[in-house]
mmCIF file of the N, C-alpha and C atoms, coordinates in Angstrom:
data_MODEL
# 
_entry.id   MODEL 
# 
loop_
_atom_site.group_PDB 
_atom_site.id 
_atom_site.type_symbol 
_atom_site.label_atom_id 
_atom_site.label_alt_id 
_atom_site.label_comp_id 
_atom_site.label_asym_id 
_atom_site.label_entity_id 
_atom_site.label_seq_id 
_atom_site.pdbx_PDB_ins_code 
_atom_site.Cartn_x 
_atom_site.Cartn_y 
_atom_site.Cartn_z 
_atom_site.occupancy 
_atom_site.B_iso_or_equiv 
_atom_site.pdbx_formal_charge 
_atom_site.auth_seq_id 
_atom_site.auth_comp_id 
_atom_site.auth_asym_id 
_atom_site.auth_atom_id 
_atom_site.pdbx_PDB_model_num 
ATOM 1   N N  . MET A 1 1  ? 23.536  24.643  -3.869  1.00 0.00 ? 1  MET A N  1 
ATOM 2   C CA . MET A 1 1  ? 22.634  25.185  -4.872  1.00 0.00 ? 1  MET A CA 1 
ATOM 3   C C  . MET A 1 1  ? 22.320  26.628  -4.491  1.00 0.00 ? 1  MET A C  1 
ATOM 4   N N  . GLU A 1 2  ? 22.406  27.510  -5.465  1.00 0.00 ? 2  GLU A N  1 
ATOM 5   C CA . GLU A 1 2  ? 22.113  28.917  -5.218  1.00 0.00 ? 2  GLU A CA 1 
ATOM 6   C C  . GLU A 1 2  ? 20.643  29.114  -4.882  1.00 0.00 ? 2  GLU A C  1 
ATOM 7   N N  . LYS A 1 3  ? 20.369  30.185  -4.169  1.00 0.00 ? 3  LYS A N  1 
ATOM 8   C CA . LYS A 1 3  ? 18.987  30.488  -3.791  1.00 0.00 ? 3  LYS A CA 1 
ATOM 9   C C  . LYS A 1 3  ? 18.124  30.690  -5.027  1.00 0.00 ? 3  LYS A C  1 
ATOM 10  N N  . HIS A 1 4  ? 18.655  31.368  -6.042  1.00 0.00 ? 4  HIS A N  1 
ATOM 11  C CA . HIS A 1 4  ? 17.905  31.625  -7.272  1.00 0.00 ? 4  HIS A CA 1 
ATOM 12  C C  . HIS A 1 4  ? 17.573  30.310  -7.997  1.00 0.00 ? 4  HIS A C  1 
ATOM 13  N N  . THR A 1 5  ? 18.531  29.397  -8.053  1.00 0.00 ? 5  THR A N  1 
ATOM 14  C CA . THR A 1 5  ? 18.320  28.100  -8.703  1.00 0.00 ? 5  THR A CA 1 
ATOM 15  C C  . THR A 1 5  ? 17.284  27.280  -7.948  1.00 0.00 ? 5  THR A C  1 
ATOM 16  N N  . ARG A 1 6  ? 17.353  27.308  -6.622  1.00 0.00 ? 6  ARG A N  1 
ATOM 17  C CA . ARG A 1 6  ? 16.368  26.582  -5.815  1.00 0.00 ? 6  ARG A CA 1 
ATOM 18  C C  . ARG A 1 6  ? 14.961  27.107  -6.068  1.00 0.00 ? 6  ARG A C  1 
ATOM 19  N N  . SER A 1 7  ? 14.836  28.402  -6.207  1.00 0.00 ? 7  SER A N  1 
ATOM 20  C CA . SER A 1 7  ? 13.516  28.993  -6.481  1.00 0.00 ? 7  SER A CA 1 
ATOM 21  C C  . SER A 1 7  ? 12.973  28.531  -7.821  1.00 0.00 ? 7  SER A C  1 
ATOM 22  N N  . LYS A 1 8  ? 13.844  28.459  -8.815  1.00 0.00 ? 8  LYS A N  1 
ATOM 23  C CA . LYS A 1 8  ? 13.414  27.994  -10.137 1.00 0.00 ? 8  LYS A CA 1 
ATOM 24  C C  . LYS A 1 8  ? 12.967  26.533  -10.077 1.00 0.00 ? 8  LYS A C  1 
ATOM 25  N N  . VAL A 1 9  ? 13.742  25.702  -9.375  1.00 0.00 ? 9  VAL A N  1 
ATOM 26  C CA . VAL A 1 9  ? 13.398  24.286  -9.251  1.00 0.00 ? 9  VAL A CA 1 
ATOM 27  C C  . VAL A 1 9  ? 12.073  24.141  -8.514  1.00 0.00 ? 9  VAL A C  1 
ATOM 28  N N  . LYS A 1 10 ? 11.909  24.885  -7.447  1.00 0.00 ? 10 LYS A N  1 
ATOM 29  C CA . LYS A 1 10 ? 10.677  24.826  -6.673  1.00 0.00 ? 10 LYS A CA 1 
ATOM 30  C C  . LYS A 1 10 ? 9.488   25.258  -7.529  1.00 0.00 ? 10 LYS A C  1 
ATOM 31  N N  . ALA A 1 11 ? 9.644   26.312  -8.312  1.00 0.00 ? 11 ALA A N  1 
ATOM 32  C CA . ALA A 1 11 ? 8.569   26.785  -9.192  1.00 0.00 ? 11 ALA A CA 1 
ATOM 33  C C  . ALA A 1 11 ? 8.244   25.734  -10.244 1.00 0.00 ? 11 ALA A C  1 
ATOM 34  N N  . SER A 1 12 ? 9.254   25.052  -10.761 1.00 0.00 ? 12 SER A N  1 
ATOM 35  C CA . SER A 1 12 ? 9.028   24.007  -11.754 1.00 0.00 ? 12 SER A CA 1 
ATOM 36  C C  . SER A 1 12 ? 8.241   22.852  -11.164 1.00 0.00 ? 12 SER A C  1 
ATOM 37  N N  . LEU A 1 13 ? 8.591   22.469  -9.946  1.00 0.00 ? 13 LEU A N  1 
ATOM 38  C CA . LEU A 1 13 ? 7.876   21.376  -9.290  1.00 0.00 ? 13 LEU A CA 1 
ATOM 39  C C  . LEU A 1 13 ? 6.428   21.757  -9.024  1.00 0.00 ? 13 LEU A C  1 
ATOM 40  N N  . LEU A 1 14 ? 6.190   22.987  -8.640  1.00 0.00 ? 14 LEU A N  1 
ATOM 41  C CA . LEU A 1 14 ? 4.823   23.435  -8.400  1.00 0.00 ? 14 LEU A CA 1 
ATOM 42  C C  . LEU A 1 14 ? 4.028   23.460  -9.704  1.00 0.00 ? 14 LEU A C  1 
ATOM 43  N N  . ALA A 1 15 ? 4.683   23.796  -10.796 1.00 0.00 ? 15 ALA A N  1 
ATOM 44  C CA . ALA A 1 15 ? 3.998   23.836  -12.092 1.00 0.00 ? 15 ALA A CA 1 
ATOM 45  C C  . ALA A 1 15 ? 3.597   22.435  -12.536 1.00 0.00 ? 15 ALA A C  1 
ATOM 46  N N  . VAL A 1 16 ? 4.444   21.448  -12.252 1.00 0.00 ? 16 VAL A N  1 
ATOM 47  C CA . VAL A 1 16 ? 4.141   20.068  -12.618 1.00 0.00 ? 16 VAL A CA 1 
ATOM 48  C C  . VAL A 1 16 ? 3.009   19.548  -11.748 1.00 0.00 ? 16 VAL A C  1 
ATOM 49  N N  . GLY A 1 17 ? 3.004   19.899  -10.477 1.00 0.00 ? 17 GLY A N  1 
ATOM 50  C CA . GLY A 1 17 ? 1.965   19.443  -9.554  1.00 0.00 ? 17 GLY A CA 1 
ATOM 51  C C  . GLY A 1 17 ? 2.025   17.944  -9.373  1.00 0.00 ? 17 GLY A C  1 
ATOM 52  N N  . ASP A 1 18 ? 0.894   17.341  -9.035  1.00 0.00 ? 18 ASP A N  1 
ATOM 53  C CA . ASP A 1 18 ? 0.826   15.909  -8.768  1.00 0.00 ? 18 ASP A CA 1 
ATOM 54  C C  . ASP A 1 18 ? 0.745   15.069  -10.025 1.00 0.00 ? 18 ASP A C  1 
ATOM 55  N N  . THR A 1 19 ? 0.581   15.679  -11.187 1.00 0.00 ? 19 THR A N  1 
ATOM 56  C CA . THR A 1 19 ? 0.390   14.897  -12.399 1.00 0.00 ? 19 THR A CA 1 
ATOM 57  C C  . THR A 1 19 ? 1.616   14.067  -12.758 1.00 0.00 ? 19 THR A C  1 
ATOM 58  N N  . GLY A 1 20 ? 2.788   14.405  -12.227 1.00 0.00 ? 20 GLY A N  1 
ATOM 59  C CA . GLY A 1 20 ? 3.980   13.617  -12.482 1.00 0.00 ? 20 GLY A CA 1 
ATOM 60  C C  . GLY A 1 20 ? 4.080   12.406  -11.568 1.00 0.00 ? 20 GLY A C  1 
ATOM 61  N N  . ASN A 1 21 ? 3.202   12.300  -10.618 1.00 0.00 ? 21 ASN A N  1 
ATOM 62  C CA . ASN A 1 21 ? 3.222   11.219  -9.643  1.00 0.00 ? 21 ASN A CA 1 
ATOM 63  C C  . ASN A 1 21 ? 2.373   10.059  -10.150 1.00 0.00 ? 21 ASN A C  1 
ATOM 64  N N  . PRO A 1 22 ? 2.976   8.885   -10.386 1.00 0.00 ? 22 PRO A N  1 
ATOM 65  C CA . PRO A 1 22 ? 2.198   7.744   -10.896 1.00 0.00 ? 22 PRO A CA 1 
ATOM 66  C C  . PRO A 1 22 ? 1.027   7.360   -10.002 1.00 0.00 ? 22 PRO A C  1 
ATOM 67  N N  . LYS A 1 23 ? 1.174   7.489   -8.683  1.00 0.00 ? 23 LYS A N  1 
ATOM 68  C CA . LYS A 1 23 ? 0.086   7.153   -7.780  1.00 0.00 ? 23 LYS A CA 1 
ATOM 69  C C  . LYS A 1 23 ? -1.095  8.088   -8.011  1.00 0.00 ? 23 LYS A C  1 
ATOM 70  N N  . PHE A 1 24 ? -0.826  9.366   -8.224  1.00 0.00 ? 24 PHE A N  1 
ATOM 71  C CA . PHE A 1 24 ? -1.888  10.334  -8.480  1.00 0.00 ? 24 PHE A CA 1 
ATOM 72  C C  . PHE A 1 24 ? -2.647  9.952   -9.749  1.00 0.00 ? 24 PHE A C  1 
ATOM 73  N N  . LYS A 1 25 ? -1.924  9.561   -10.786 1.00 0.00 ? 25 LYS A N  1 
ATOM 74  C CA . LYS A 1 25 ? -2.575  9.138   -12.031 1.00 0.00 ? 25 LYS A CA 1 
ATOM 75  C C  . LYS A 1 25 ? -3.420  7.893   -11.803 1.00 0.00 ? 25 LYS A C  1 
ATOM 76  N N  . GLU A 1 26 ? -2.900  6.951   -11.015 1.00 0.00 ? 26 GLU A N  1 
ATOM 77  C CA . GLU A 1 26 ? -3.644  5.720   -10.736 1.00 0.00 ? 26 GLU A CA 1 
ATOM 78  C C  . GLU A 1 26 ? -4.942  6.038   -9.997  1.00 0.00 ? 26 GLU A C  1 
ATOM 79  N N  . ASP A 1 27 ? -4.879  6.962   -9.054  1.00 0.00 ? 27 ASP A N  1 
ATOM 80  C CA . ASP A 1 27 ? -6.070  7.316   -8.279  1.00 0.00 ? 27 ASP A CA 1 
ATOM 81  C C  . ASP A 1 27 ? -7.173  7.876   -9.162  1.00 0.00 ? 27 ASP A C  1 
ATOM 82  N N  . LYS A 1 28 ? -6.813  8.500   -10.262 1.00 0.00 ? 28 LYS A N  1 
ATOM 83  C CA . LYS A 1 28 ? -7.814  9.043   -11.170 1.00 0.00 ? 28 LYS A CA 1 
ATOM 84  C C  . LYS A 1 28 ? -8.444  7.959   -12.045 1.00 0.00 ? 28 LYS A C  1 
ATOM 85  N N  . LEU A 1 29 ? -7.792  6.813   -12.168 1.00 0.00 ? 29 LEU A N  1 
ATOM 86  C CA . LEU A 1 29 ? -8.266  5.745   -13.036 1.00 0.00 ? 29 LEU A CA 1 
ATOM 87  C C  . LEU A 1 29 ? -8.992  4.628   -12.303 1.00 0.00 ? 29 LEU A C  1 
ATOM 88  N N  . TYR A 1 30 ? -8.799  4.542   -10.999 1.00 0.00 ? 30 TYR A N  1 
ATOM 89  C CA . TYR A 1 30 ? -9.332  3.423   -10.229 1.00 0.00 ? 30 TYR A CA 1 
ATOM 90  C C  . TYR A 1 30 ? -10.092 3.886   -8.993  1.00 0.00 ? 30 TYR A C  1 
ATOM 91  N N  . TYR A 1 31 ? -11.072 3.071   -8.594  1.00 0.00 ? 31 TYR A N  1 
ATOM 92  C CA . TYR A 1 31 ? -11.772 3.258   -7.326  1.00 0.00 ? 31 TYR A CA 1 
ATOM 93  C C  . TYR A 1 31 ? -11.198 2.325   -6.289  1.00 0.00 ? 31 TYR A C  1 
ATOM 94  N N  . LYS A 1 32 ? -11.295 2.714   -5.030  1.00 0.00 ? 32 LYS A N  1 
ATOM 95  C CA . LYS A 1 32 ? -10.989 1.832   -3.908  1.00 0.00 ? 32 LYS A CA 1 
ATOM 96  C C  . LYS A 1 32 ? -12.255 1.037   -3.607  1.00 0.00 ? 32 LYS A C  1 
ATOM 97  N N  . PRO A 1 33 ? -12.128 -0.120  -2.965  1.00 0.00 ? 33 PRO A N  1 
ATOM 98  C CA . PRO A 1 33 ? -13.316 -0.905  -2.623  1.00 0.00 ? 33 PRO A CA 1 
ATOM 99  C C  . PRO A 1 33 ? -14.347 -0.113  -1.815  1.00 0.00 ? 33 PRO A C  1 
ATOM 100 N N  . SER A 1 34 ? -13.885 0.751   -0.925  1.00 0.00 ? 34 SER A N  1 
ATOM 101 C CA . SER A 1 34 ? -14.816 1.548   -0.117  1.00 0.00 ? 34 SER A CA 1 
ATOM 102 C C  . SER A 1 34 ? -15.649 2.485   -0.989  1.00 0.00 ? 34 SER A C  1 
ATOM 103 N N  . GLU A 1 35 ? -15.031 3.034   -2.030  1.00 0.00 ? 35 GLU A N  1 
ATOM 104 C CA . GLU A 1 35 ? -15.755 3.927   -2.937  1.00 0.00 ? 35 GLU A CA 1 
ATOM 105 C C  . GLU A 1 35 ? -16.791 3.161   -3.750  1.00 0.00 ? 35 GLU A C  1 
ATOM 106 N N  . VAL A 1 36 ? -16.425 1.971   -4.210  1.00 0.00 ? 36 VAL A N  1 
ATOM 107 C CA . VAL A 1 36 ? -17.354 1.146   -4.993  1.00 0.00 ? 36 VAL A CA 1 
ATOM 108 C C  . VAL A 1 36 ? -18.508 0.674   -4.114  1.00 0.00 ? 36 VAL A C  1 
ATOM 109 N N  . SER A 1 37 ? -18.203 0.271   -2.874  1.00 0.00 ? 37 SER A N  1 
ATOM 110 C CA . SER A 1 37 ? -19.267 -0.206  -1.989  1.00 0.00 ? 37 SER A CA 1 
ATOM 111 C C  . SER A 1 37 ? -20.265 0.908   -1.696  1.00 0.00 ? 37 SER A C  1 
ATOM 112 N N  . GLU A 1 38 ? -19.779 2.123   -1.558  1.00 0.00 ? 38 GLU A N  1 
ATOM 113 C CA . GLU A 1 38 ? -20.669 3.259   -1.329  1.00 0.00 ? 38 GLU A CA 1 
ATOM 114 C C  . GLU A 1 38 ? -21.541 3.531   -2.555  1.00 0.00 ? 38 GLU A C  1 
ATOM 115 N N  . LYS A 1 39 ? -20.945 3.476   -3.730  1.00 0.00 ? 39 LYS A N  1 
ATOM 116 C CA . LYS A 1 39 ? -21.696 3.716   -4.968  1.00 0.00 ? 39 LYS A CA 1 
ATOM 117 C C  . LYS A 1 39 ? -22.773 2.662   -5.203  1.00 0.00 ? 39 LYS A C  1 
ATOM 118 N N  . LEU A 1 40 ? -22.446 1.415   -4.880  1.00 0.00 ? 40 LEU A N  1 
ATOM 119 C CA . LEU A 1 40 ? -23.383 0.320   -5.131  1.00 0.00 ? 40 LEU A CA 1 
ATOM 120 C C  . LEU A 1 40 ? -24.298 0.029   -3.946  1.00 0.00 ? 40 LEU A C  1 
ATOM 121 N N  . GLY A 1 41 ? -23.981 0.591   -2.791  1.00 0.00 ? 41 GLY A N  1 
ATOM 122 C CA . GLY A 1 41 ? -24.813 0.368   -1.620  1.00 0.00 ? 41 GLY A CA 1 
ATOM 123 C C  . GLY A 1 41 ? -24.687 -1.020  -1.025  1.00 0.00 ? 41 GLY A C  1 
ATOM 124 N N  . VAL A 1 42 ? -23.498 -1.594  -1.115  1.00 0.00 ? 42 VAL A N  1 
ATOM 125 C CA . VAL A 1 42 ? -23.224 -2.914  -0.545  1.00 0.00 ? 42 VAL A CA 1 
ATOM 126 C C  . VAL A 1 42 ? -21.950 -2.835  0.299   1.00 0.00 ? 42 VAL A C  1 
ATOM 127 N N  . SER A 1 43 ? -21.653 -3.887  1.039   1.00 0.00 ? 43 SER A N  1 
ATOM 128 C CA . SER A 1 43 ? -20.466 -3.885  1.895   1.00 0.00 ? 43 SER A CA 1 
ATOM 129 C C  . SER A 1 43 ? -19.185 -4.063  1.075   1.00 0.00 ? 43 SER A C  1 
ATOM 130 N N  . GLU A 1 44 ? -18.078 -3.666  1.694   1.00 0.00 ? 44 GLU A N  1 
ATOM 131 C CA . GLU A 1 44 ? -16.778 -3.871  1.048   1.00 0.00 ? 44 GLU A CA 1 
ATOM 132 C C  . GLU A 1 44 ? -16.494 -5.357  0.865   1.00 0.00 ? 44 GLU A C  1 
ATOM 133 N N  . GLU A 1 45 ? -16.969 -6.174  1.779   1.00 0.00 ? 45 GLU A N  1 
ATOM 134 C CA . GLU A 1 45 ? -16.766 -7.629  1.661   1.00 0.00 ? 45 GLU A CA 1 
ATOM 135 C C  . GLU A 1 45 ? -17.419 -8.159  0.389   1.00 0.00 ? 45 GLU A C  1 
ATOM 136 N N  . ILE A 1 46 ? -18.602 -7.681  0.072   1.00 0.00 ? 46 ILE A N  1 
ATOM 137 C CA . ILE A 1 46 ? -19.273 -8.106  -1.167  1.00 0.00 ? 46 ILE A CA 1 
ATOM 138 C C  . ILE A 1 46 ? -18.459 -7.655  -2.376  1.00 0.00 ? 46 ILE A C  1 
ATOM 139 N N  . ILE A 1 47 ? -17.916 -6.455  -2.319  1.00 0.00 ? 47 ILE A N  1 
ATOM 140 C CA . ILE A 1 47 ? -17.076 -5.960  -3.426  1.00 0.00 ? 47 ILE A CA 1 
ATOM 141 C C  . ILE A 1 47 ? -15.864 -6.869  -3.596  1.00 0.00 ? 47 ILE A C  1 
ATOM 142 N N  . ARG A 1 48 ? -15.244 -7.263  -2.507  1.00 0.00 ? 48 ARG A N  1 
ATOM 143 C CA . ARG A 1 48 ? -14.076 -8.151  -2.583  1.00 0.00 ? 48 ARG A CA 1 
ATOM 144 C C  . ARG A 1 48 ? -14.453 -9.522  -3.150  1.00 0.00 ? 48 ARG A C  1 
ATOM 145 N N  . ARG A 1 49 ? -15.592 -10.034 -2.750  1.00 0.00 ? 49 ARG A N  1 
ATOM 146 C CA . ARG A 1 49 ? -16.054 -11.319 -3.301  1.00 0.00 ? 49 ARG A CA 1 
ATOM 147 C C  . ARG A 1 49 ? -16.328 -11.200 -4.796  1.00 0.00 ? 49 ARG A C  1 
ATOM 148 N N  . MET A 1 50 ? -16.934 -10.088 -5.197  1.00 0.00 ? 50 MET A N  1 
ATOM 149 C CA . MET A 1 50 ? -17.195 -9.861  -6.620  1.00 0.00 ? 50 MET A CA 1 
ATOM 150 C C  . MET A 1 50 ? -15.878 -9.784  -7.399  1.00 0.00 ? 50 MET A C  1 
ATOM 151 N N  . PHE A 1 51 ? -14.867 -9.165  -6.800  1.00 0.00 ? 51 PHE A N  1 
ATOM 152 C CA . PHE A 1 51 ? -13.547 -9.097  -7.433  1.00 0.00 ? 51 PHE A CA 1 
ATOM 153 C C  . PHE A 1 51 ? -12.978 -10.498 -7.626  1.00 0.00 ? 51 PHE A C  1 
ATOM 154 N N  . GLU A 1 52 ? -13.075 -11.316 -6.593  1.00 0.00 ? 52 GLU A N  1 
ATOM 155 C CA . GLU A 1 52 ? -12.548 -12.686 -6.664  1.00 0.00 ? 52 GLU A CA 1 
ATOM 156 C C  . GLU A 1 52 ? -13.256 -13.509 -7.740  1.00 0.00 ? 52 GLU A C  1 
ATOM 157 N N  . LYS A 1 53 ? -14.490 -13.162 -8.054  1.00 0.00 ? 53 LYS A N  1 
ATOM 158 C CA . LYS A 1 53 ? -15.257 -13.858 -9.095  1.00 0.00 ? 53 LYS A CA 1 
ATOM 159 C C  . LYS A 1 53 ? -15.148 -13.155 -10.447 1.00 0.00 ? 53 LYS A C  1 
ATOM 160 N N  . ASP A 1 54 ? -14.176 -12.235 -10.573 1.00 0.00 ? 54 ASP A N  1 
ATOM 161 C CA . ASP A 1 54 ? -13.913 -11.504 -11.822 1.00 0.00 ? 54 ASP A CA 1 
ATOM 162 C C  . ASP A 1 54 ? -15.126 -10.743 -12.341 1.00 0.00 ? 54 ASP A C  1 
ATOM 163 N N  . LYS A 1 55 ? -15.861 -10.094 -11.448 1.00 0.00 ? 55 LYS A N  1 
ATOM 164 C CA . LYS A 1 55 ? -17.051 -9.342  -11.845 1.00 0.00 ? 55 LYS A CA 1 
ATOM 165 C C  . LYS A 1 55 ? -16.734 -7.916  -12.304 1.00 0.00 ? 55 LYS A C  1 
ATOM 166 N N  . PHE A 1 56 ? -15.507 -7.452  -12.055 1.00 0.00 ? 56 PHE A N  1 
ATOM 167 C CA . PHE A 1 56 ? -15.122 -6.093  -12.425 1.00 0.00 ? 56 PHE A CA 1 
ATOM 168 C C  . PHE A 1 56 ? -14.054 -6.107  -13.514 1.00 0.00 ? 56 PHE A C  1 
ATOM 169 N N  . LYS A 1 57 ? -14.424 -5.661  -14.689 1.00 0.00 ? 57 LYS A N  1 
ATOM 170 C CA . LYS A 1 57 ? -13.466 -5.584  -15.799 1.00 0.00 ? 57 LYS A CA 1 
ATOM 171 C C  . LYS A 1 57 ? -12.384 -4.558  -15.456 1.00 0.00 ? 57 LYS A C  1 
ATOM 172 N N  . GLY A 1 58 ? -11.141 -4.958  -15.593 1.00 0.00 ? 58 GLY A N  1 
ATOM 173 C CA . GLY A 1 58 ? -10.023 -4.050  -15.353 1.00 0.00 ? 58 GLY A CA 1 
ATOM 174 C C  . GLY A 1 58 ? -9.629  -3.898  -13.894 1.00 0.00 ? 58 GLY A C  1 
ATOM 175 N N  . ALA A 1 59 ? -10.208 -4.684  -12.999 1.00 0.00 ? 59 ALA A N  1 
ATOM 176 C CA . ALA A 1 59 ? -9.833  -4.613  -11.584 1.00 0.00 ? 59 ALA A CA 1 
ATOM 177 C C  . ALA A 1 59 ? -8.506  -5.328  -11.379 1.00 0.00 ? 59 ALA A C  1 
ATOM 178 N N  . ARG A 1 60 ? -7.766  -4.878  -10.376 1.00 0.00 ? 60 ARG A N  1 
ATOM 179 C CA . ARG A 1 60 ? -6.464  -5.489  -10.111 1.00 0.00 ? 60 ARG A CA 1 
ATOM 180 C C  . ARG A 1 60 ? -6.057  -5.252  -8.676  1.00 0.00 ? 60 ARG A C  1 
ATOM 181 N N  . LYS A 1 61 ? -5.003  -5.919  -8.277  1.00 0.00 ? 61 LYS A N  1 
ATOM 182 C CA . LYS A 1 61 ? -4.398  -5.678  -6.972  1.00 0.00 ? 61 LYS A CA 1 
ATOM 183 C C  . LYS A 1 61 ? -3.084  -4.948  -7.191  1.00 0.00 ? 61 LYS A C  1 
ATOM 184 N N  . THR A 1 62 ? -2.798  -4.009  -6.301  1.00 0.00 ? 62 THR A N  1 
ATOM 185 C CA . THR A 1 62 ? -1.543  -3.268  -6.380  1.00 0.00 ? 62 THR A CA 1 
ATOM 186 C C  . THR A 1 62 ? -0.415  -4.141  -5.861  1.00 0.00 ? 62 THR A C  1 
ATOM 187 N N  . ASP A 1 63 ? 0.801   -3.626  -5.949  1.00 0.00 ? 63 ASP A N  1 
ATOM 188 C CA . ASP A 1 63 ? 1.956   -4.352  -5.407  1.00 0.00 ? 63 ASP A CA 1 
ATOM 189 C C  . ASP A 1 63 ? 1.786   -4.604  -3.920  1.00 0.00 ? 63 ASP A C  1 
ATOM 190 N N  . GLY A 1 64 ? 1.070   -3.732  -3.238  1.00 0.00 ? 64 GLY A N  1 
ATOM 191 C CA . GLY A 1 64 ? 0.819   -3.885  -1.812  1.00 0.00 ? 64 GLY A CA 1 
ATOM 192 C C  . GLY A 1 64 ? -0.425  -4.696  -1.506  1.00 0.00 ? 64 GLY A C  1 
ATOM 193 N N  . GLU A 1 65 ? -0.976  -5.375  -2.533  1.00 0.00 ? 65 GLU A N  1 
ATOM 194 C CA . GLU A 1 65 ? -2.163  -6.226  -2.403  1.00 0.00 ? 65 GLU A CA 1 
ATOM 195 C C  . GLU A 1 65 ? -3.451  -5.456  -2.124  1.00 0.00 ? 65 GLU A C  1 
ATOM 196 N N  . HIS A 1 66 ? -3.474  -4.161  -2.463  1.00 0.00 ? 66 HIS A N  1 
ATOM 197 C CA . HIS A 1 66 ? -4.691  -3.367  -2.313  1.00 0.00 ? 66 HIS A CA 1 
ATOM 198 C C  . HIS A 1 66 ? -5.527  -3.506  -3.583  1.00 0.00 ? 66 HIS A C  1 
ATOM 199 N N  . LEU A 1 67 ? -6.805  -3.685  -3.402  1.00 0.00 ? 67 LEU A N  1 
ATOM 200 C CA . LEU A 1 67 ? -7.715  -3.859  -4.530  1.00 0.00 ? 67 LEU A CA 1 
ATOM 201 C C  . LEU A 1 67 ? -8.022  -2.510  -5.175  1.00 0.00 ? 67 LEU A C  1 
ATOM 202 N N  . ARG A 1 68 ? -7.975  -2.463  -6.494  1.00 0.00 ? 68 ARG A N  1 
ATOM 203 C CA . ARG A 1 68 ? -8.340  -1.267  -7.252  1.00 0.00 ? 68 ARG A CA 1 
ATOM 204 C C  . ARG A 1 68 ? -9.255  -1.701  -8.383  1.00 0.00 ? 68 ARG A C  1 
ATOM 205 N N  . ILE A 1 69 ? -10.345 -0.949  -8.563  1.00 0.00 ? 69 ILE A N  1 
ATOM 206 C CA . ILE A 1 69 ? -11.348 -1.288  -9.568  1.00 0.00 ? 69 ILE A CA 1 
ATOM 207 C C  . ILE A 1 69 ? -11.415 -0.157  -10.576 1.00 0.00 ? 69 ILE A C  1 
ATOM 208 N N  . SER A 1 70 ? -11.250 -0.496  -11.830 1.00 0.00 ? 70 SER A N  1 
ATOM 209 C CA . SER A 1 70 ? -11.211 0.489   -12.895 1.00 0.00 ? 70 SER A CA 1 
ATOM 210 C C  . SER A 1 70 ? -12.496 1.308   -12.951 1.00 0.00 ? 70 SER A C  1 
ATOM 211 N N  . LYS A 1 71 ? -12.334 2.615   -13.095 1.00 0.00 ? 71 LYS A N  1 
ATOM 212 C CA . LYS A 1 71 ? -13.498 3.493   -13.224 1.00 0.00 ? 71 LYS A CA 1 
ATOM 213 C C  . LYS A 1 71 ? -14.242 3.223   -14.531 1.00 0.00 ? 71 LYS A C  1 
ATOM 214 N N  . ASP A 1 72 ? -13.562 2.624   -15.485 1.00 0.00 ? 72 ASP A N  1 
ATOM 215 C CA . ASP A 1 72 ? -14.204 2.271   -16.759 1.00 0.00 ? 72 ASP A CA 1 
ATOM 216 C C  . ASP A 1 72 ? -15.269 1.193   -16.591 1.00 0.00 ? 72 ASP A C  1 
ATOM 217 N N  . ALA A 1 73 ? -15.268 0.495   -15.460 1.00 0.00 ? 73 ALA A N  1 
ATOM 218 C CA . ALA A 1 73 ? -16.240 -0.571  -15.211 1.00 0.00 ? 73 ALA A CA 1 
ATOM 219 C C  . ALA A 1 73 ? -17.593 -0.009  -14.775 1.00 0.00 ? 73 ALA A C  1 
ATOM 220 N N  . PHE A 1 74 ? -17.685 1.314   -14.600 1.00 0.00 ? 74 PHE A N  1 
ATOM 221 C CA . PHE A 1 74 ? -18.899 1.931   -14.084 1.00 0.00 ? 74 PHE A CA 1 
ATOM 222 C C  . PHE A 1 74 ? -19.393 3.063   -14.972 1.00 0.00 ? 74 PHE A C  1 
ATOM 223 N N  . ILE A 1 75 ? -20.689 3.232   -14.979 1.00 0.00 ? 75 ILE A N  1 
ATOM 224 C CA . ILE A 1 75 ? -21.306 4.417   -15.563 1.00 0.00 ? 75 ILE A CA 1 
ATOM 225 C C  . ILE A 1 75 ? -21.948 5.131   -14.382 1.00 0.00 ? 75 ILE A C  1 
ATOM 226 N N  . THR A 1 76 ? -21.380 6.266   -13.997 1.00 0.00 ? 76 THR A N  1 
ATOM 227 C CA . THR A 1 76 ? -21.887 6.973   -12.817 1.00 0.00 ? 76 THR A CA 1 
ATOM 228 C C  . THR A 1 76 ? -22.076 8.449   -13.126 1.00 0.00 ? 76 THR A C  1 
ATOM 229 N N  . ASN A 1 77 ? -22.787 9.117   -12.246 1.00 0.00 ? 77 ASN A N  1 
ATOM 230 C CA . ASN A 1 77 ? -23.003 10.555  -12.374 1.00 0.00 ? 77 ASN A CA 1 
ATOM 231 C C  . ASN A 1 77 ? -21.870 11.358  -11.763 1.00 0.00 ? 77 ASN A C  1 
ATOM 232 N N  . ASN A 1 78 ? -21.048 10.716  -10.907 1.00 0.00 ? 78 ASN A N  1 
ATOM 233 C CA . ASN A 1 78 ? -19.940 11.440  -10.284 1.00 0.00 ? 78 ASN A CA 1 
ATOM 234 C C  . ASN A 1 78 ? -18.758 10.555  -10.084 1.00 0.00 ? 78 ASN A C  1 
# 
């Protein structure tokens, strides 16, 4: 690949940024249990128990079995 072509490709990738990355998009839509526990002032274990009892609308487990809770389930200031 020519140096000029590589520069164009690199510039294109920088212009796209992380928005082309599905994981980046997921991170904007979901909280991790640690984030929810901090917001609610309870332990992560309580958050996991609440998940098991279907207390969070739109919560799910990733392919790697990591818990993710939809940001739509909360009304927060931040």
